[in-house]
Structure formats: C-alpha cells, structure tokens
C-alpha positions in Angstrom: -148.0 34.9 -42.1 -149.0 37.6 -44.7 -148.1 40.9 -43.0 -150.7 43.5 -43.7 -149.8 47.6 -43.4 -152.7 49.4 -43.2 -151.0 53.2 -42.8 -149.5 51.9 -46.1 -152.2 50.3 -47.3 -150.6 47.2 -48.2 -149.9 43.3 -48.2 -146.4 41.7 -47.8 -146.2 38.3 -48.8 -142.9 35.4 -48.2 -143.0 33.0 -50.8 -139.7 30.1 -50.1 -138.2 28.1 -52.3 -137.7 24.8 -50.6 -135.9 22.0 -51.5 -132.7 20.0 -51.6 -129.6 21.2 -52.1 -128.1 22.3 -56.3 -132.2 21.5 -57.5 -132.6 24.2 -59.4 -133.9 26.8 -56.3 -132.0 29.6 -57.7 -132.5 28.6 -61.7 -135.8 29.0 -61.0 -135.8 32.2 -59.1 -133.2 34.0 -61.9 -135.5 32.9 -64.5 -138.2 34.5 -62.8 -136.6 37.2 -62.5 -136.1 37.3 -66.3 -139.4 36.4 -67.1 -141.6 38.5 -64.6 -143.0 41.6 -65.4 -145.2 42.8 -62.5 -145.5 46.4 -61.9 -143.0 47.0 -59.2 -140.0 44.6 -59.6 -136.5 44.8 -57.8 -133.6 43.8 -58.0 -132.2 39.9 -57.2 -129.3 39.1 -54.7 -127.5 35.7 -54.6 -124.8 35.0 -51.9 -122.7 32.1 -53.7 -120.6 29.8 -52.4 -117.6 26.9 -53.3 -120.0 24.3 -52.0 -123.1 25.3 -53.1 -124.8 28.0 -55.1 -126.5 29.7 -52.5 -125.6 29.4 -48.8 -128.9 31.6 -47.3 -130.8 33.1 -49.6 -131.9 34.6 -52.7 -134.5 37.3 -52.6 -136.3 39.7 -55.4 -138.9 41.7 -54.2 -141.9 42.5 -56.5 -145.5 43.6 -56.3 -148.6 45.3 -57.8 -151.0 48.4 -57.2 -154.5 48.0 -57.4 -157.3 50.2 -58.5 -158.1 50.7 -54.7 -155.0 51.5 -53.3 -153.4 48.4 -51.8 -150.4 47.7 -52.2 -149.7 44.3 -52.8 -145.7 42.9 -52.9 -144.2 39.8 -52.6 -140.5 38.7 -51.6 -139.5 35.2 -52.8 -136.8 33.8 -51.1 -134.6 30.5 -51.3 -133.1 28.2 -48.1 -129.8 26.3 -48.3 -130.1 22.9 -49.7 -127.0 21.5 -47.5 -128.3 19.5 -44.3 -126.0 21.6 -42.3 -127.9 24.6 -42.8 -130.9 23.8 -41.3 -131.2 26.3 -38.5 -131.0 28.9 -41.9 -133.6 26.7 -43.2 -135.6 27.3 -40.4 -135.7 30.6 -40.6 -135.9 31.5 -44.2 -139.1 29.5 -43.8 -140.7 31.4 -41.0 -143.7 33.2 -41.8 -143.8 31.8 -45.0 -147.2 32.4 -47.0 -146.3 29.9 -49.3 -143.5 27.4 -50.6 -142.5 26.0 -54.2 -140.8 22.8 -53.4 -138.2 22.1 -56.4 -137.0 18.1 -56.5 -134.8 16.5 -58.9 -135.8 14.4 -61.3 -132.5 12.8 -61.2 -133.2 9.1 -60.1 -130.0 9.1 -58.2 -131.1 11.8 -56.2 -134.8 10.2 -55.0 -133.4 10.2 -51.5 -132.3 13.3 -51.4 -135.7 14.7 -52.4 -137.5 12.6 -50.5 -135.4 13.8 -47.5 -135.6 17.2 -48.4 -139.4 16.9 -48.5 -140.2 15.4 -45.1 -137.4 18.0 -43.4 -139.7 20.9 -44.8 -142.9 19.4 -43.0 -140.5 19.1 -39.8 -139.5 22.4 -40.1 -143.1 24.6 -40.7 -144.1 22.1 -38.0 -141.2 24.0 -36.1 -142.0 27.2 -36.9 -145.3 27.4 -36.1 -147.0 26.8 -39.7 -149.4 23.9 -40.6 -148.0 22.0 -43.5 -151.3 20.6 -43.8 -152.8 23.8 -45.0 -149.3 25.5 -46.2 -150.1 26.5 -49.6 -147.2 24.0 -51.8 -146.5 23.9 -55.0 -144.4 20.6 -55.9 -141.9 20.7 -59.2 -139.6 18.1 -60.8 -136.6 19.7 -62.0 -134.1 18.9 -64.5 -136.4 16.9 -67.1 -133.8 17.6 -69.7 -130.8 15.3 -67.9 -130.8 11.4 -69.2 -131.4 9.0 -65.8 -134.4 10.7 -64.7 -137.8 9.7 -63.3 -140.5 9.0 -65.6 -143.6 11.5 -65.9 -145.4 8.2 -65.5 -143.9 7.2 -62.8 -143.9 10.6 -60.9 -148.1 10.7 -61.7 -148.2 7.3 -60.2 -146.9 8.4 -57.2 -148.1 12.1 -57.2 -151.8 11.7 -58.6 -153.4 10.4 -54.9 -151.6 13.7 -53.2 -152.9 17.0 -51.6 -150.5 18.1 -53.9 -151.4 17.1 -57.2 -151.1 18.7 -60.1 -147.3 18.6 -60.0 -145.2 20.8 -62.6 -142.3 19.3 -64.7 -139.7 21.5 -65.6 -135.8 22.7 -66.9 -135.5 25.7 -65.2 -132.0 26.6 -67.2 -134.3 26.6 -70.1 -137.1 28.4 -68.4 -139.1 25.9 -69.4 -141.9 24.9 -66.4 -140.7 27.9 -64.6 -143.4 29.9 -64.3 -146.3 27.3 -64.6 -144.9 26.2 -61.1 -145.2 29.7 -59.8 -148.3 30.5 -61.2 -149.7 27.1 -59.2 -147.7 28.6 -56.0 -149.9 31.8 -56.4 -153.4 30.3 -57.3 -152.7 28.1 -54.2 -151.6 31.2 -51.6 -154.5 33.0 -53.0 -157.1 30.9 -51.8 -155.3 31.4 -48.0 -154.9 34.6 -48.1 -158.7 35.3 -49.9 -160.0 33.6 -46.6 -157.9 35.8 -43.9 -158.5 38.9 -45.8 -161.3 38.7 -48.1 -159.1 40.0 -51.1 -162.1 39.3 -53.5 -165.0 40.8 -51.4 -162.9 44.0 -50.1 -159.9 44.6 -53.0 -162.1 43.0 -56.6 -159.1 40.4 -56.0 -159.9 37.1 -57.5 -157.3 34.4 -58.3 -156.6 34.9 -61.6 -156.1 39.0 -61.2 -154.1 38.1 -58.4 -151.7 35.5 -60.5 -152.1 37.8 -64.0 -150.9 40.7 -62.0 -147.9 39.1 -60.2 -146.6 37.6 -63.5 -147.6 40.4 -65.6 -150.3 40.5 -68.4 -148.5 39.0 -71.1 -146.9 36.2 -69.0 -149.7 33.9 -67.7 -149.4 30.4 -68.5 -151.8 28.2 -69.8 
C-alpha cells in the first residue's frame, strides 16, 4: 500500500514485476530505466546468480514533483521466478500498489505461466492484498521467438478477464515495455485516487500521472 509522508509531503508507490523464471521481468525494468525520463530517476540495482538472472530483486527509484508541492515517488521491483524462493516473492510483493505480470509467450512455458499467475494470486492474499482489486497489468513477452502462443489465442483466453487488455512485448528490443508500464500506471492511479483524492487535492488526473511518470515525451499510444 502507498505510504504518505505528511512531513515531507511525499507519496511513495511500490510496483512489482511478477512472473515465472526468465520471462523477462529484469529485461523490462532495464529497458524502462533506459527509456524513462521523469524528473527524479535513480540507479538500477541488479542481483544476479547463475540459475536465474535476479535472485532477489531489481530496484530503481523514480518520481516527480507536482506544482502543489507533493512529490510522488515510485520504487519498482522484480521477484525471483524460481519456486524455491517463494518466501522472497512474498516479501517483495508485500504492500505493493500495483503488479505487472510478465508471462513468457513460448508454448512450452504455458504451464509455468499458469502456475506463476496462481502463485501471484495466492501470495497476494497471504500478504494481505485483495487480488480481486489489485491493480494488475498482464504482458506476454518474447514475441520475437518462434513457437509462441498466437495473438488470436491470447485474445480468446484473456478478452473476458478483468485484466483485458493485455500487452504484447519483446522486452529485449524495448517493444511493449512502455505500453505495459503505462497500463499499470493507469490502473494504479484509479486505486490511489480513491484513497488520496489526487485529482481533487493535487490536480493530478490519470493522464498527468502517467505523463509525469513516463516523461513528457514518452506517453505510449
């Protein structure tokens, strides 16, 4: 859940990239770090291992300041994909304001995607998040590979879900990365505005929230 620091007039937002091992969570964050141009952007930290690119999490802070004086800051994390690190996944997911689920488009990974999505739902409930109302954006990554689930199949499976539309991406080429993040921001803003009245008190509507977070010239269509 977002933290409001009244003394510093700062709203801190936590976003988590979740998904199976090697689906492209870290690659998404690395691409975002290169593409984003908010007022405040820090360094990205990556912890790598031989078995999975990110054992614990990646983190980079970014944010922007509003004319009202409110500073909005974000911290973006990824979770480890391997099942043996489930306790770490829960710890990173705790108090998240929004989640991007990064699925692997390869047909051989369909079961891993399903199990990871189910694990996200279970862990959200375990750490006190209401999965039914959790702002969530779904991305199918690795669209550049050969044997992938087709777009018509994905439409058929996801169009009637609460998380439609989903985003298609090739994170290695930075394709679909900003679009996924923008969708996550839009859905997160809805929940934050209900709690903090960002529009009423700070003149921050959804479009401005996204525009400031992405940088003025990086709003995806």
